[in-house]
MARBA-3410 file (N, C-alpha, C, O; in Angstrom, 1 decimal):
184
95.3,60.9,121.7,96.0,61.9,120.9,96.9,61.2,119.9,97.6,60.2,120.2 ~ 96.8,61.6,118.6,97.6,61.0,117.6,99.0,61.4,117.7,99.3,62.6,118.0 ~ 100.0,60.5,117.5,101.4,60.9,117.5,101.7,61.6,116.2,101.2,61.3,115.1 ~ 102.6,62.6,116.3,103.0,63.3,115.1,104.2,62.6,114.5,105.2,62.2,115.2 ~ 104.2,62.4,113.2,105.3,61.8,112.5,106.1,62.9,111.8,105.9,63.3,110.7
107.2,63.3,112.5,108.0,64.4,112.1,108.7,64.0,110.8,108.9,64.8,109.8 ~ 109.2,62.7,110.7,109.9,62.2,109.5,109.0,62.3,108.3,109.5,62.8,107.2 ~ 107.7,62.0,108.4,106.8,62.1,107.3,106.6,63.5,106.9,106.5,63.8,105.7 ~ 106.5,64.4,107.9,106.3,65.8,107.6,107.5,66.4,106.9,107.3,67.2,105.9 ~ 108.7,66.1,107.3,109.9,66.6,106.7,109.9,66.1,105.2,110.2,66.9,104.3
109.6,64.9,105.0,109.6,64.3,103.6,108.6,65.0,102.7,108.9,65.4,101.6 ~ 107.4,65.3,103.3,106.4,65.9,102.5,106.7,67.3,102.1,106.5,67.8,101.0 ~ 107.3,68.1,103.1,107.7,69.5,102.8,108.9,69.5,101.8,108.9,70.4,100.9 ~ 109.8,68.6,101.9,110.9,68.5,100.9,110.4,68.2,99.5,110.8,68.9,98.6 ~ 109.4,67.3,99.4,108.9,67.0,98.1,108.1,68.2,97.5,108.1,68.4,96.3
107.4,68.9,98.4,106.6,70.1,97.9,107.6,71.1,97.3,107.2,71.9,96.4 ~ 108.8,71.2,97.9,109.8,72.2,97.4,110.6,71.6,96.2,111.4,72.2,95.6 ~ 110.2,70.4,95.8,110.8,69.7,94.6,112.3,69.5,94.8,113.1,69.8,93.9 ~ 112.7,69.1,96.0,114.1,68.9,96.3,114.3,67.4,96.5,113.5,66.7,97.0 ~ 115.5,66.9,96.0,115.9,65.6,96.3,116.5,65.5,97.7,116.8,66.6,98.3
116.6,64.3,98.3,117.3,64.2,99.6,118.7,64.7,99.5,119.1,65.4,100.5 ~ 119.4,64.5,98.5,120.8,65.0,98.3,120.8,66.5,98.3,121.7,67.1,99.0 ~ 119.9,67.1,97.6,119.9,68.6,97.5,119.6,69.2,98.9,120.2,70.2,99.3 ~ 118.6,68.6,99.6,118.3,69.2,100.9,119.5,68.9,101.9,119.8,69.8,102.7 ~ 120.1,67.8,101.8,121.2,67.5,102.7,122.3,68.5,102.4,123.0,68.9,103.4
122.6,68.9,101.2,123.6,69.9,100.9,123.2,71.2,101.5,124.1,71.9,102.0 ~ 122.0,71.6,101.4,121.5,72.9,101.9,121.7,73.0,103.5,121.9,74.0,104.0 ~ 121.5,71.8,104.2,121.6,71.9,105.6,123.0,71.4,106.1,123.2,71.4,107.4 ~ 123.9,71.0,105.2,125.2,70.6,105.7,125.2,69.2,106.3,125.9,69.0,107.3 ~ 124.4,68.3,105.8,124.2,67.0,106.3,124.5,66.0,105.2,124.8,66.3,104.1
124.6,64.7,105.6,124.7,63.7,104.6,123.4,63.2,104.1,122.4,63.2,104.8 ~ 123.3,62.8,102.8,122.1,62.3,102.3,121.6,61.0,103.0,120.4,60.8,103.2 ~ 122.5,60.2,103.5,122.1,59.0,104.2,121.5,59.3,105.5,120.5,58.6,105.9 ~ 122.0,60.3,106.2,121.3,60.7,107.5,119.9,61.2,107.3,119.0,60.9,107.9 ~ 119.8,62.1,106.3,118.5,62.7,105.9,117.5,61.6,105.5,116.4,61.6,105.8
118.0,60.6,104.7,117.2,59.5,104.3,116.7,58.7,105.6,115.5,58.3,105.6 ~ 117.6,58.5,106.5,117.2,57.8,107.7,116.2,58.5,108.5,115.3,58.0,109.1 ~ 116.4,59.9,108.6,115.4,60.7,109.3,114.0,60.6,108.6,113.0,60.5,109.3 ~ 114.0,60.7,107.3,112.7,60.6,106.6,112.1,59.2,106.7,110.8,59.1,106.7 ~ 112.8,58.2,106.9,112.3,56.9,107.1,111.9,56.6,108.5,111.2,55.6,108.8
112.3,57.5,109.4,112.0,57.3,110.8,112.9,56.4,111.6,112.7,56.0,112.7 ~ 114.0,56.0,110.9,115.0,55.2,111.6,116.1,56.0,112.3,116.9,55.4,113.1 ~ 116.1,57.3,112.2,117.0,58.1,113.0,116.2,59.3,113.4,115.4,59.9,112.7 ~ 116.5,59.8,114.7,115.8,60.9,115.2,116.6,62.2,115.0,117.8,62.2,115.4 ~ 116.1,63.2,114.4,116.9,64.4,114.1,117.0,65.2,115.4,116.1,65.2,116.3
118.1,65.9,115.6,118.3,66.8,116.7,117.4,68.1,116.4,117.0,68.3,115.3 ~ 117.2,68.8,117.4,116.4,70.1,117.3,117.2,71.0,116.3,116.5,71.7,115.5 ~ 118.5,71.0,116.4,119.3,71.9,115.5,119.1,71.4,114.1,119.0,72.3,113.2 ~ 119.1,70.1,113.8,118.9,69.6,112.5,117.5,70.0,112.0,117.3,70.4,110.8 ~ 116.5,69.9,112.8,115.1,70.3,112.4,115.1,71.8,112.1,114.4,72.2,111.2
115.8,72.6,112.9,115.8,74.0,112.6,116.5,74.3,111.3,116.0,75.2,110.5 ~ 117.6,73.6,111.0,118.2,73.8,109.7,117.3,73.4,108.5,117.3,74.0,107.5 ~ 116.6,72.3,108.7,115.7,71.8,107.6,114.5,72.8,107.5,114.2,73.2,106.4 ~ 114.0,73.4,108.6,113.0,74.4,108.6,113.4,75.6,107.8,112.7,76.1,106.9 ~ 114.6,76.0,108.0,115.2,77.2,107.3,115.4,76.9,105.8,115.0,77.7,105.0
115.9,75.8,105.5,116.2,75.4,104.1,114.9,75.3,103.3,114.9,75.6,102.1 ~ 113.9,74.8,103.9,112.6,74.6,103.2,111.7,75.8,103.3,110.6,75.8,102.7 ~ 112.1,76.8,104.1,111.3,78.0,104.4,109.9,77.6,104.9,108.9,78.0,104.4 ~ 110.0,76.7,105.9,108.7,76.2,106.6,108.9,76.5,108.1,109.9,76.2,108.7 ~ 107.9,77.1,108.7,107.9,77.3,110.1,108.2,76.0,110.9,107.6,75.0,110.6
109.1,76.1,111.9,109.5,74.9,112.6,108.3,74.1,113.2,108.3,72.9,113.1 ~ 107.3,74.8,113.7,106.2,74.1,114.3,105.4,73.2,113.3,104.7,72.3,113.7 ~ 105.5,73.6,112.0,104.8,72.8,111.0,105.2,71.3,111.0,104.4,70.4,110.6 ~ 106.4,71.0,111.4,106.9,69.6,111.4,106.2,68.8,112.5,106.2,67.6,112.5 ~ 105.6,69.6,113.5,105.0,68.9,114.7,103.5,68.9,114.6,102.8,68.5,115.6
102.9,69.2,113.4,101.5,69.2,113.2,101.1,67.9,112.5,101.7,67.5,111.6 ~ 100.0,67.3,113.1,99.5,66.1,112.5,98.4,66.4,111.5,97.3,66.9,112.0 ~ 98.6,66.3,110.2,97.5,66.6,109.3,96.3,65.8,109.3,95.3,66.1,108.7 ~ 96.4,64.7,110.0,95.2,63.8,110.1,94.0,64.5,110.8,92.9,64.1,110.6 ~ 94.3,65.5,111.5,93.2,66.2,112.3,92.8,67.5,111.7,92.3,68.4,112.4
93.2,67.8,110.4,92.9,69.1,109.9,91.4,69.4,109.8,91.0,70.6,109.8 ~ 90.6,68.4,109.7,89.1,68.7,109.6,88.7,69.3,110.9,87.7,70.1,110.9 ~ 89.3,69.1,112.0,89.0,69.7,113.3,89.3,71.2,113.3,88.9,71.9,114.2 ~ 90.1,71.6,112.3,90.5,73.1,112.2,89.4,73.9,111.4,89.5,75.1,111.4 ~ 88.5,73.2,110.7,87.6,73.8,109.8,86.2,74.0,110.6,85.8,73.2,111.3
85.7,75.2,110.3,84.3,75.5,110.8,83.4,75.7,109.6,83.6,76.7,108.9 ~ 82.5,74.8,109.4,81.6,74.9,108.2,80.5,76.0,108.5,80.1,76.1,109.7 ~ 80.2,76.7,107.5,79.2,77.8,107.6,77.9,77.3,108.4,77.4,78.1,109.2 ~ 77.4,76.2,108.1,76.2,75.7,108.7,76.3,75.0,110.0,75.3,74.6,110.6 ~ 77.6,75.0,110.5,77.8,74.3,111.8,78.5,75.2,112.8,79.2,74.7,113.7
78.4,76.5,112.6,79.1,77.4,113.6,78.4,77.4,114.9,77.1,77.2,115.0 ~ 79.1,77.5,116.0,78.5,77.7,117.3,78.0,79.1,117.4,78.7,80.1,117.1 ~ 76.7,79.2,117.9,76.1,80.5,118.0,75.9,80.9,119.4,75.6,80.0,120.3 ~ 76.1,82.1,119.7,75.9,82.7,121.0,74.8,83.7,120.9,74.9,84.7,120.2 ~ 73.7,83.4,121.6,72.5,84.3,121.6,72.3,84.7,123.0,72.6,84.0,124.0
71.7,85.9,123.2,71.4,86.4,124.5,69.9,86.4,124.7,69.1,86.7,123.8 ~ 69.5,86.1,125.9,68.0,85.9,126.2,67.2,87.2,126.0,66.1,87.1,125.6 ~ 67.8,88.3,126.3,67.1,89.6,126.1,66.8,89.9,124.7,65.8,90.7,124.4 ~ 67.6,89.4,123.7,67.3,89.7,122.3,67.9,88.6,121.5,69.1,88.5,121.2 ~ 67.0,87.6,121.1,67.5,86.5,120.3,67.7,86.8,118.8,68.1,85.9,118.1
67.5,88.0,118.4,67.8,88.4,117.0,69.2,88.8,116.8,69.8,88.8,115.7 ~ 69.9,89.1,117.9,71.3,89.5,117.9,72.1,88.2,118.1,71.9,87.5,119.1 ~ 73.1,88.0,117.2,73.8,86.8,117.3,75.3,87.0,117.1,75.8,87.8,116.4 ~ 76.1,86.1,117.8,77.5,86.0,117.6,77.7,84.6,117.1,77.1,83.6,117.6 ~ 78.6,84.4,116.1,78.9,83.1,115.6,80.4,82.9,115.7,81.2,83.7,115.2
80.8,81.8,116.3,82.2,81.5,116.5,82.8,81.0,115.2,82.3,80.0,114.7 ~ 83.8,81.7,114.7,84.4,81.3,113.4,85.6,80.4,113.6,86.1,79.7,112.7 ~ 86.1,80.3,114.8,87.2,79.4,115.2,86.5,78.1,115.7,85.4,78.2,116.3 ~ 87.2,77.0,115.6,86.6,75.7,116.1,86.2,75.8,117.6,85.2,75.1,118.0 ~ 86.9,76.5,118.4,86.6,76.6,119.8,87.4,77.8,120.4,88.0,78.6,119.7
87.4,77.9,121.7,88.0,79.0,122.4,89.3,78.6,123.1,89.7,79.2,124.1 ~ 89.9,77.5,122.7,91.0,76.9,123.4,92.4,77.4,122.9,93.4,77.1,123.5 ~ 92.4,78.2,121.8,93.7,78.7,121.3,94.0,80.0,121.9,93.5,80.4,123.0 ~ 94.9,80.7,121.3,95.3,82.0,121.8,94.5,83.2,121.2,94.6,84.3,121.6 ~ 93.6,82.8,120.2,92.8,83.9,119.6,91.5,83.2,119.2,91.4,82.0,118.9
90.5,84.0,119.1,89.2,83.6,118.6,88.6,84.6,117.6,88.8,85.8,117.8 ~ 88.0,84.1,116.6,87.3,84.9,115.6,85.8,84.7,115.7,85.3,83.6,115.9 ~ 85.1,85.9,115.6,83.7,85.8,115.8,83.0,86.7,114.8,83.5,87.8,114.4 ~ 81.9,86.2,114.2,81.1,87.0,113.4,79.9,87.5,114.2,79.1,86.7,114.8 ~ 79.7,88.8,114.2,78.6,89.4,115.0,77.7,90.0,113.9,78.0,90.7,113.0
76.4,89.6,114.1,75.3,90.1,113.2,74.4,91.0,114.1,73.8,90.6,115.1 ~ 74.4,92.3,113.7,73.6,93.3,114.4,72.4,93.7,113.6,72.5,94.3,112.5 ~ 71.2,93.3,114.0,70.0,93.6,113.3,69.7,95.1,113.2,70.3,95.8,114.1 ~ 68.9,95.6,112.3,68.6,97.0,112.3,68.0,97.5,113.6,67.2,96.8,114.2 ~ 68.5,98.7,114.0,68.0,99.4,115.2,68.2,98.6,116.5,67.5,98.7,117.4
69.3,97.8,116.5,69.6,97.0,117.7,71.0,97.3,118.1,71.8,97.9,117.4 ~ 71.4,97.0,119.4,72.7,97.1,119.9,73.2,95.8,120.6,72.3,95.0,121.0 ~ 74.5,95.7,120.8,75.0,94.5,121.4,74.7,94.4,122.9,74.6,93.3,123.4 ~ 74.4,95.5,123.5,74.0,95.5,124.9,73.4,96.8,125.3,73.5,97.8,124.5 ~ 72.7,96.9,126.4,72.1,98.1,126.9,73.2,99.0,127.4,73.3,100.2,127.1
74.2,98.5,128.2,75.2,99.2,128.8,76.6,98.9,128.1,76.7,97.9,127.4 ~ 77.5,99.8,128.2,78.9,99.5,127.8,79.5,98.3,128.6,79.2,98.3,129.8 ~ 80.2,97.5,128.0,80.8,96.3,128.7,82.3,96.2,128.3,82.7,96.8,127.3 ~ 83.0,95.5,129.1,84.4,95.3,128.8,84.8,93.8,129.0,84.1,93.1,129.7 ~ 85.9,93.4,128.5,86.4,92.0,128.7,87.9,92.1,128.6,88.5,93.1,128.2
88.5,91.0,129.1,90.0,91.0,129.2,90.7,91.0,127.9,91.9,91.4,127.8 ~ 90.1,90.5,126.8,90.8,90.3,125.6,90.9,91.6,124.7,89.9,92.4,124.7 ~ 92.0,91.8,124.1,92.2,92.8,123.1,91.4,92.4,121.8,91.3,91.2,121.5 ~ 90.8,93.3,121.1,89.9,93.0,120.0,90.2,93.8,118.8,90.5,95.0,118.9 ~ 90.1,93.2,117.7,90.2,94.0,116.4,89.0,93.6,115.6,88.7,92.4,115.4
88.3,94.6,115.1,87.0,94.3,114.4,87.1,94.9,113.0,87.7,95.9,112.8 ~ 86.4,94.2,112.1,86.3,94.6,110.7,84.9,94.5,110.3,84.2,93.5,110.4 ~ 84.4,95.7,109.7,83.0,95.7,109.3,82.9,95.1,107.9,83.4,95.6,106.9 ~ 82.1,94.0,107.8,81.9,93.3,106.6,80.8,93.8,105.8,80.8,93.8,104.6 ~ 79.7,94.2,106.5,78.5,94.6,105.8,77.8,95.7,106.7,77.7,95.6,107.9
77.3,96.7,106.0,76.5,97.7,106.7,77.4,98.8,107.3,78.5,99.0,107.0 ~ 76.7,99.5,108.3,77.4,100.6,109.0,77.0,100.4,110.5,75.8,100.1,110.8 ~ 77.9,100.6,111.4,77.7,100.3,112.8,78.4,101.4,113.6,79.5,101.9,113.3 ~ 77.7,101.8,114.7,78.4,102.7,115.6,79.0,101.9,116.8,78.5,101.0,117.3 ~ 80.2,102.4,117.1,80.9,101.8,118.2,81.0,102.8,119.3,81.6,103.9,119.1
80.4,102.6,120.4,80.5,103.4,121.6,81.7,102.9,122.4,81.6,101.7,122.9 ~ 82.7,103.7,122.6,83.9,103.2,123.3,84.5,104.4,124.1,84.7,105.4,123.6 ~ 84.7,104.1,125.4,85.4,105.0,126.3,84.9,106.5,126.1,85.7,107.4,125.9 ~ 83.6,106.7,126.2,82.9,108.0,126.1,83.0,108.6,124.8,82.9,109.8,124.7 ~ 83.3,107.8,123.7,83.4,108.3,122.4,82.4,107.5,121.5,82.1,106.4,121.8
82.0,108.1,120.4,81.2,107.4,119.4,82.0,107.4,118.1,82.4,108.4,117.6 ~ 82.2,106.2,117.5,82.9,106.0,116.3,82.0,105.4,115.3,81.4,104.3,115.5 ~ 81.8,106.0,114.1,80.9,105.4,113.1,81.9,104.6,112.2,82.9,105.1,111.7 ~ 81.5,103.4,112.0,82.3,102.5,111.1,81.5,102.0,109.9,80.3,101.6,110.1 ~ 82.0,102.1,108.7,81.4,101.7,107.5,82.0,100.4,107.0,83.1,100.0,107.4
81.3,99.8,106.0,81.8,98.6,105.4,83.3,98.8,105.0,83.6,99.7,104.3 ~ 84.1,97.9,105.4,85.5,98.0,105.1,86.4,98.6,106.1,87.6,98.5,106.0 ~ 85.8,99.3,107.1,86.5,99.9,108.2,86.9,98.9,109.2,86.2,97.8,109.4 ~ 88.0,99.1,109.9,88.4,98.3,111.1,88.8,99.1,112.2,89.1,100.3,112.1 ~ 88.8,98.5,113.4,89.1,99.2,114.6,89.7,98.3,115.6,89.4,97.1,115.7
90.6,98.8,116.4,91.2,98.1,117.5,90.6,98.5,118.8,90.5,99.7,119.1 ~ 90.2,97.6,119.7,89.6,97.9,121.0,90.5,97.3,122.0,90.6,96.1,122.2 ~ 91.2,98.2,122.8,92.1,97.7,123.8,91.4,96.8,124.9,90.2,97.0,125.1 ~ 92.1,95.9,125.5,91.6,95.1,126.5,91.0,96.0,127.6,91.5,97.1,128.0 ~ 89.9,95.5,128.2,89.2,96.2,129.3,88.6,97.5,129.0,88.1,98.3,129.8
88.5,97.9,127.7,87.8,99.1,127.2,86.3,98.9,127.2,85.9,98.0,126.5 ~ 85.6,99.7,127.9,84.1,99.6,127.9,83.6,100.0,126.5,84.0,101.1,126.0 ~ 82.7,99.2,125.9,82.2,99.5,124.6,80.9,98.7,124.3,80.6,97.8,125.0 ~ 80.2,99.2,123.3,79.1,98.5,122.8,78.9,98.8,121.3,79.4,99.9,120.8 ~ 78.3,97.9,120.6,78.0,98.1,119.1,76.5,98.5,119.0,75.7,98.0,119.7
76.3,99.4,118.0,74.9,99.8,117.7,74.7,100.0,116.2,75.4,100.7,115.6 ~ 73.6,99.3,115.7,73.2,99.5,114.4,72.0,100.5,114.3,70.9,100.1,114.8 ~ 72.2,101.7,113.8,71.1,102.7,113.8,70.5,102.7,112.4,69.5,103.4,112.1 ~ 71.0,101.8,111.5,70.5,101.8,110.1,69.3,100.8,109.9,68.8,100.3,110.9 ~ 68.9,100.6,108.7,67.8,99.8,108.3,68.2,98.4,107.8,67.4,97.6,107.3
69.6,98.2,107.7,70.1,96.9,107.1,70.9,96.2,108.2,71.6,96.9,109.0 ~ 70.9,94.9,108.3,71.7,94.2,109.2,73.2,94.5,109.0,73.6,94.5,107.8 ~ 73.9,94.6,110.0,75.4,94.8,110.0,76.1,93.5,110.3,75.6,92.7,111.1 ~ 77.2,93.3,109.7,78.0,92.1,110.0,79.4,92.6,110.3,80.1,93.4,109.6 ~ 80.0,92.2,111.5,81.3,92.6,111.9,82.0,91.3,112.3,81.5,90.5,113.1
83.2,91.2,111.7,84.1,90.1,112.1,85.1,90.6,113.1,85.7,91.6,112.8 ~ 85.3,89.9,114.2,86.3,90.4,115.1,87.1,89.3,115.7,86.7,88.1,115.8 ~ 88.3,89.6,116.1,89.3,88.7,116.7,89.5,89.2,118.1,89.6,90.4,118.4 ~ 89.5,88.2,119.0,89.8,88.5,120.4,91.0,87.7,120.9,91.0,86.5,120.7 ~ 91.9,88.3,121.6,93.0,87.6,122.1,93.4,88.1,123.5,93.6,89.3,123.6
93.4,87.3,124.5,93.0,85.9,124.5,91.5,85.8,124.4,90.8,86.7,124.7 ~ 91.1,84.6,124.0,89.6,84.4,123.9,88.9,84.7,125.2,89.3,84.4,126.3 ~ 87.7,85.3,125.0,86.9,85.7,126.2,85.5,85.4,126.1,84.7,85.8,126.9 ~ 85.1,84.7,125.0,83.6,84.4,124.9,83.4,83.0,125.3,82.2,82.5,125.3
END
């Protein structure tokens, strides 16, 4: 695992805001020499100092703890998405839009071919789901109800709610949905 360089991150965010060390030091009530030492890595900032810097730069605190060297691991290229196919119908596909299922949320692209459904029976999972219809029209069977969703519509599916998706049209439907916590 790569070590995170907080001092480098503080310096980069300060420069993005076009602030000098002296200007940032004044904003957080510190001395320019201490801030300079923090940015050089020769002094360790207290958590309170990091909070003050975060507020002054209008940057979420956790951003200082992210290592940008691994940002490529955050990207999922269109041609390298992980696909989930089911044996009973290999024309129906889920594509993972997040790099993996190890975070607190996952995004999935579901492609529903014409005259197909996501399953024969209604199913449920532990994750809460929010879905957005990107293309086409799709029926959502949920909790003994039928909801027709058109392109641009969205819906929230509570955790453990039995549901299935069905495309009764002649055009492939695409639905992007987020599940938290990940359950695929």
